[in-house]
N, C-alpha and C positions, 0 to 999 in steps of 0.2 A: 750429588756428585760422588762417584765411587772413588774410594781411596785405595791405593796400591802401595805396599811396601816396596822399596827400591829393588830388593832382591827378587821379589815376585815379578815386578814390572820388567826387569831385565830378562828373566827367564821366559816370560810370556808376552814379549813386546808386540807380536802380531795380534794377540787378543786385546791388548790395551788399545792399540790403534783401531781395531775393529769396533770396540766398544765406544771409542770417541766418535766414530762415524755414525753409529747407531743410536747411542744414548746421550751423547754430549760429552763435555769435558771430563777428563779423568785425572784425578789428583795423585801425585806420587809423593810419598813421605819418606823421610830419613829419620830414624829414631823417633818416630811418632810426630815429627814436625813437618808441615807442608813444605815441599821443596820445589815442585814443578807441577805444571799442568800440561797434559797432552790434549791438543785440540784437533778437530777435523779441519781439513783444508777450507771447507765452507765457513766454519766458525771463525777461522783466522782471517779469511778474506773479508768477512763482515766487520771484524774489529779494526782492520787496517784500511778499510775503504775511506777514501777522501773524496770530497766533491770537486777537487781540482783547484779550488780557490784557496788562497792562504787565509789565515785567521783574520787579518785586517779587512779583507774584502768581505768575508762572511759577517763580520761585525757591522760593517757599513750597510750591507744588504738587509740586516735584521731590523733596521729602522723602517717603519712603514709611514710615519708622519713627517711633517716638516719640522725638523729639529736643527737649531743653529749650533754647530759644533765649533764655531770660530772662537778665538780667545781675545780678550781685551788687551790693549797695548799698555795697560797700567804696569808700571815697573815697581810699584810699592810706594812707600811714603818717605818724605825727607825727614831726617833727624840729625841731631848734632851729638858728638861725643864729648 
């Protein structure tokens, strides 16, 4: 991943975007520390793509065998204070 100083990225934004499309994500740094990443639209869409089902449905569908997920009615043990 190519790293760009903030000043350079601001001055050459069109090149940063073009490189994100051609080569992949482009890191932008501030004072040598990673601050942001520029992604192509395709990379962003891939990261944010969902299957349409929520995580509970995905979890339920991940089981391929017969697994009993029911809970016992046990409320604990009796004790005296």
